[in-house]
N, C-alpha and C positions, 0 to 999 in steps of 0.2 A: 468982772473979767478975770480977776486973780483967782477967784474960786473956780471959774471955768477952766482956766489954765491949769490950775492945780488938779482939778478933776481929770483933765486930759492927760496930765503927766502921770497919773497913778497907773493906768493900764500899761503905759510904756515901761515903767519900772517893773511892774508885775511881769510883764512879758519878758523883760530882760532876765528877771530872776528865774522865770520858768525856763528860759533858754539855757541859763547857766546850769540849772539843776538837770535839765535833760542832757546836757553835754556830759555832766559828771556821771549821770546814770548810764549813758551810752558807753562811756569809757569803762565803767564798772562792769557792765554787761559784756562788753567786748573782752575785758580781762577774764571774766568768768568763762566765756566761751573758749577763749584761748587756753585757759587753765584746763577746762574740760577736754579740749582737743588734745592738749599735751598728755593729760592723764589717760585718755582713750588710746592715744598712740603708744604710750608706755605699756598699757595693758595689752594692746594688740601685739606689740613686739614680744612681750613676755609669753603671750599665747602662741605666737608663731614659733618662738624658741622651744616652748613646751611641745608644740605639735611636731617640730622638727626632731626634737629628742625622742618623742614617742615613735615617730616614723622611723628613725634610725634604729630604735630598739626593736621595733617590729621587723624592720628589714634584717637586723642581725638575728632575731629569733627565727625568721623565715629561712635565712641562710643556714642557720644551725639545723633546723628541721630538714631542709632539703639535702644538707650534707650528711645527715644521719640516716636518710632513707636508703635502703638497700636496692637502689635503682639508679640508672644513669639518666639524669635530667639535664636538658639543655634547651636553649633558645637560639634559633638561627635567624639571621636577617633575611629579607626578601631575596637577597642574592646568595643565600645559603652559607654565609659566614657566621661563625659562632659568636653570639652576643653574650651568652651566659652559659656556664657549665658548673655543675656541682662537684663535690670532692670525688665522687666515684668516677667521673669522667677524667679528672686529673690523674687519679690512680691508674685508670685504664691506659691512658696515653703516656703516663710517666712524666708529665709536665705540669708546671703550675698553671693556674687559670689564666694569668696574664700572658702566658706564652701560647695559649690556645685561642683566646679571644681574637677575632679578626681573621682567623684562618679557616680554610675549607677542609672537607674530609680527605681530599687528595694528599694533605700533609700528614695524615695519620693512618690511612688504610692503603692497601695495595690498589692498583689501578682498577682491577675488576670489581672489587668491593665498593670502591668510591663511586664508580659509575652506577652501580645498582642502587646505592643509597641516594645519589643525586636524582635518579629517575623517580624513585618513590617520593622524595621530598617535593619535587616539581609537580607531580600529580596531585599531591595534597594541597599545595598552594593554588593550583589551577582549578581544582574542583571545589575548594572551600569546605571539604568534608573531613571528618575525623576518620582515620583508618587504624586497624590493628593488623600488623603484618609480622611474619617470622622472617628474620634476616640472618643470613650466614655470611660472616665477614672474616677477613684475615687482616690483622694489623701488620703494619710495615715492620720488617725484621723478624716476623714470626711465620711459621708454616702451619700452625694449629688453626683449624677452622672454629671460630666462635659463633654460637647461635644465640640470637637475641629475640625476645618477643617485645615488639615496639608498638606504642600508641603514639600517633602523630596527628596534630591538628593545627589549623591556622590560629594565629594569635594577633589581635589588633592592639598595637602598642599605644595608639591614640586615635581619636575619632577622625575618620577620613583618610588615615594613613594606610599605606600598603601593608597587608598583614605579614607578620613574621611567622616562623614555624616553631611550635613547641613540641618537644618529644620526651617521652618517658620510656626507657628500655630496661628490660630485666634479662639478665644472662641466663640461658638455659643449658649451657654447655655441660656443666658437671652433672646436672640432672639427667640430661639425655644420655651421657656416657654411662651413668649409673644404671639407667633404664636399659641401655643396650647390654651392659654387663649382666644385669639380672636376667634378661631375655636369653643371653648366651648360656648362662649357667643352667637355665631351665630347659633349654632345648638342644644343647650341644655338649659333646663329650669333652671334658677338660684335658684329657691326655692326647687324643688324636685330632680334635677339632671337628670331628664328623658330627652330623645330627645324631642325637641319642635316641633311646627307646621311645621317649615321649613324643618327640617330633615324628618319628617313624610311624607310631600308632596313629597320630593325627593324619599323616599323609596317606596311610593305608586305608583308614576309614573314609577319607575323601575319595579315594580311588574306587572303593567298593560302592559308595553311594552316588557316584557320578552318573547321572542319567544319560549323558552323551556317550558314555562308554558301556552302555548296557549290553550291547552285542559284541563288544570288543574285548579281547583277552588281555589280562595283565599277568605279571609273574612276580612271585616273591622267591628270592634265592637266599637261603640261610647258609652262611659260610662258617665253618669251624676249623681252626688250625689243628692239624694232627699232632698229637704228642706235645702240645705247647707246655704242658706241665713240666716236662723234662727240661725245657729251657730255663724255667724258673728255678727248678730244683738243682740243676747242675751248674748253671751260669749265674743265677741270682735274678731277683725281680727287676733290677734296673735293666739288665740285658733283655728281659722279657718285655719291658715297657718300650725299649728302643725297637725291638722287633715289631711290636704292634704299631708303633708310629711309622716304621718303614713300610709295613704292609698297607696301612691306611693311605699313605702318601702315594704309593705306586698305584693302588686301585683308583684313587681320586684322579690321578693324572691320565689314566688310560680309559676310564669310562666316559661315555658321552655325557654332556652337560644335563640332558633331560632325564638321565637315570639317577635315582636317589640311592646314595650309599650311606649307611648308618652303622654305628657300633652298637650292638644289641646287648652284649655282656662282655665278660672278661676277654675271651679270645674268639668271640662270635660276632660276625658282621652280617648285615642284611642288605640285599640289593632289591629295590623296587623298580620294575620296568612297566610303564603304562602303555596302553594303546598299541598292542602287538598285532592287531587285526582280528577279523571275525572267524578266521579258519584256525581251528585248534592245532592241526598238524603244523601249519606255518608258524603259529605262535610258539609252539613247542621247539621247533627248529631254531627260531631266533633266540629263545631263552637258553637253549643248549649251547648255541654258539657263544653267547655271553659267558655262560658257565665255564666252558672250555678255556675261554680267554682268561677268566679269573684264575683258574688253576695254573695256567702257564705263567701269569704275572706273579703269583705267590711263590711258585717254584723257583723264580729267579731272585727272590728277596733273600738276602743273607744278613745275619746280625754280625756283631763285632767278631765273633769267633767262627764265622763262616759256617755255622751249623745249618745244613740244608733243612728246609721245612716243606710241608705239603699241606693240603687242605681237603676237606670233604664238603660237598655241597648238596643240599636238599632243595628241590624246586617244586613249587606248587603253582598251577595255573588257575585263574579265576576270572569271572566276568563281573561287570558292575551292576548298577541298579539294585543293590542290596540283596542279591541272591545268596551271598555268603556273608558270614560274620568275620570280623577281624581276627577273633580268637581261632576260628576254624581254619582260616587260611594259614596262620602261623603254625598251628598244630599240624596241619598236613605237611607243611614244608619241613617241620622238625622231624616228623616220622620219616620222610624221605632222607633227611640228613642221617638219622640213625641207621637206615638201611645202607647208606654209603659207608658209614663207619664199619658196619658188620662185614662189608665187602673188602675191608682192608684199608680204606682211606685212599686219598689221592684220586678221588673219582667223584662223579655226581650221580644223582638218582632222582627220578621224578616220582611224585606221589601217585598212587593208584588205589582203587578200592580194596584190592586184595591186601595191600600193605596195611590199610586201616583195620581190616579184619584181624590181621596178625598182631597189630599193636594193641587192639582191644583185648585180644586173647592173652597177650603178655601182661596187660594191666590186670586182668582177672586172675591170672596165675600169681602175680605179685601180691594181690589182696589175699589170696588163699595162703601164700607163704607166710604172711604176717601172723596167721593163726595156727600154722603147722606145729610150732613148738608148744603152744598152749594145749593143743588137742592131742599131743603125744603121737603125731603122725610121722615124726622123724625117728630114725633108728640107725644103729651102727652095725655094719656088716664087716667081717674080718677076713682078710686073705693072708694065708701063711707065707712066710719067707723061709727058705731052706738053704742049707749049705751044700757043698759038692758031695757030701756023703748021704744026702737025703734027710738030714736031721733038721727038724724045725727049730729055728733060732728066734723067731718072733712073728709078729703079725702086723699088718697095716690096717688101721681103722678107717673104713670108708663110709661116708655119709650117704644114707638112702632116705627117700621120701615116698611114702605110700599115701596117695590121696584117695579119700573114700569114693570119689566119682571118677577121677582121672586114672586111677590105678597107680602103678609105679611111674614116677616122673624122673626122667633122665638127669643125673647130676650135671651133665653138660648144659642142661637147660636152666636148672634152678640155682646152681651155685654162682654163676656169673650174675644172675639177677639179685641174689642175696648180697653179693659184693657191691653192686651198684647202689642199692638202697640201704647199705650198712647193716642189714639184718644179719650178716655174717658174723658180727661181733657177738651178739647173744647166742647165736647158733654155735659159733666156734667155742664159746665158753662152755656150752652144754656138752659138746664133743669132748673137750679136754676133761671135764668133770667125769664123764662116763668112762673115758679111758683110764683115768687115775683110779676110779673105783674098781675097775677090773684088775688093774695092776695090784691094788691092795689085796684083792681076793686071791690072786695067784701067788702073792708073796707068802701067804699062809699055807700054800700047798706045794710041797717040795718038788713035785713033778713038773709044775708050771712056773716055779719061782724064777728060773733063768730066762724066761721068755721076755722079750721087749715088745712094746706097742709103739708103732710109728703113727704120728698124727699130722695130717696136713694142716699147716697154719696159713691162713690167708694173709696177704700183705696188709690188708685193711686192719685185720685184728692185731697183727704183729706190731703195727705202728701206733697202736693206742698207748698213751702215756702210762697207763696203769697196767700194761700187759705183764710186766715182770712181777709186780705185786700180786696180780690175780693168780698167776701160775704158782707162785710161792704159797699163796693162801690155799689153793687146791691141794697141793702136796701135803701141807700141814694138816688140813682137814681130813683128807682121805688116808693119810699115812702110806701113800704109795711110794715105792723106792724110786728116787729121781734118776738113778742110773739106768732104769729100765724104760724110761720115757724118751722117745726119739721124736724131735720136732722136725718135720720136713718143710723146707723153705724153697722158694723158686729163685731162679737167676734174676728175674725182674725185681724182686724184693731187695736183693743184695745191691743192686745198682741205684736204688732209691735211698738217698741220704745214707751212703755207705758207712760214714763215721758213726752215726747214731745206731744203725743196724748192728754194727760190730760191737758197740758198747752194750747193747741189749743182749746180744748173744753171749758175750763174756760174762755178764752178770748171771745168766741162767746156767752157763757152763760151770761156773763156780759152785753151783748147787748140785752138780753132777748130771745135769740134763745133757743129752747128746743131740747132735744136729746132723741132718742128711740134706744134701742138695738134690732136689727132685727134678726130674725131666731134664737132666743135663744134656746140653747140645742144642736145645730148642730156643735158648735165649741169647743174651749178648754180654755175658759177664766177662770181666777182665781176668785172665788167667793169673796175672801177677797179684791181683787182689785176693783170689781164692786162697793163696798161700798164707795170707794174713788172717783168714777167718777161722774160727774154732770149729771146723767141720770134722765129722767122723766118717760119714758115708757119702758116696757119689752114686746116684741112681741113673742108669742109662735109660733114656726114654724108649718106650715100647715101639715107637715109630721106626727106630733104627733096627730093632730086633726082628720085626716082621719080615723084612726083605734081606735079612742078614746073609742067607745062603745063596741068594741070586743077584744081589746088587753089590758090586765091588766097592762102590762109594760108601754104602752103609757099613760094610764090613771093615773098611779102613777107618771110618769114624769110631766104630766100637772098639777096634784094636787100639787106636790112639788114646781113647778115653780110659781104657784099662791101664795102659802104660802111664798115663798122666796121674790116675788115682794112686797107683803103686808108688810113683815118685813123690807124691805128696803125703804118703803114709795113710791113705784113706781106704776103707773097705768099699769095694765096688759091687753094686747090686744091679742085676739086669731085670728090667720089668718086661712083662708081656711074653714070657717064655711059654710057648704052647706046644712045641714039638721036641722030641728027643734029639733030633739032629741039631737043633739050635742049642740045646743044653750041651751036647758033646763039643760043638764048636767053641762055646763060651768057656767050658772047662779047659779045653786045649789051649786057649789063649790067656789063661790066668784069671778068669772071673769065677769066683767060688761062692757067690750068693745070688739066689734067684727068686723070682716071684712071677706067677702067671698061672694060666688055666691048667698047665701040665701038672701042677702040684695041688690045685684046688681053686674053685671059684670063691668069690666073696660070699660069706654065709653068716647068719646070725650066730652069736656066741654059743648058744645052746647046742648047735649042730657042728661046731668047729672040731671038737674032739669027742670021740665016742665015750670016753671015760669021765667026761665032765658033766 
């Protein structure tokens, strides 16, 4: 029994021992699990702290990046209140971010701009689509319109939440202003603000190529201010600029809006009128009416010194559909302008085919004139000048041109042409050289040594900076006596830069050269200034001598001129004396030097004197 009891008691003890051990192991395992849990929690906290630090770092990096971007970046709530703004937005509004967040656009833009922004933003949120839009807005307190290129899109801040609005805007204001300025400089005149030559050419080309205007006439009017150079020379370039501005402003105000007005060159304006109708006569009348209006407008313009001005206008009519070229239209209008100039200015002229023939002939003559000096086609003819006793005192050298096909070309034709294209400078130099060479020959012959030679000097030649040096060089080279050389100048030359002209004359006078004022009475010189010039002779223009015996006015002018010359101590020479009655009248009124057909026609030097 004891053994049985003992045997029964053994499992019980064993079981108790096992229970104790299990208890202890359970506690140990629980402790391990608790320890692991604490360790895991610690690691999780550290990981969360690291993630938060990393998130903050990333947030700061993102904020730095967004603040560095040259764009306006913002997020608005579904009710369009600002939730985020970058530094550029703060700079734009002049406020810190915390003073912007929570406010709407009405707080920063004027009412009109804010309403436009709100409409665009609502459309983006309603459609759920990204849009790119150009916005023109005005900030509160400003008047300047700012232009932005904006990209706007919905932005879900959390799953299922109502989307906010994200926007990225780039300001284009400075770029557009620069682009506008560049366009202005390219197509508009900086002085007057009118379209320039380039824009006119584009518009004219479009008018010529316009198919709808194929049967309709258009007109180009080229306007040139008469004697504008005098304004610059007498009153200065600033006064000239103010005059151009005044003319441009008056024309712009008075012309219809559909008429194009452009500044073509210095003092030249161009008007383009389109769609004048299909009848040429009617179109011409309309163009002429506009032209007359332009002349009246310009005649009313005054600059600061109230100097009256006028203009000449050339008009060319043309039709569209490419029947004319841009160059031909302008060339025709310019031909008409030159015709108006030849008519004395302050008028208008239409282009016609006869005019074109004349212009082409003139161009051909100019081309031949370029070669005349090289081909020895130019020659000097001399006309004697005599005193009241019939003694020859000198000669005037007169330029002549014999063309191998045209024959003798009138000086009235080719000399103005030579002045226009400045060929008069080399031609005038050749004339002076020839005259000096002749004086040198005469100086070695006692019978002719007292004779003088008068040479007409063009204003273009006289105004050359090297003119004095050239004359001195010719005298030294040819050994011609300076006291026998007389330079004839015109009244118009004396009025052009009078101070410089007087200085040039004094330098040459110091060398012994004499001066004669040619064609006196036909210009507009100041009598008070004549007294200051180193003049020796006054030549009465032949236009007054022709009617001297029948026209009391001409007689009075000649008589007054003689008295004026005597009072100034000048020798007076009458040109164009053809009749003995004229000679007797002149001698009786105190004029003792003459030149004209009565004493001899201009002739080559070899036929001038029988003994030469």
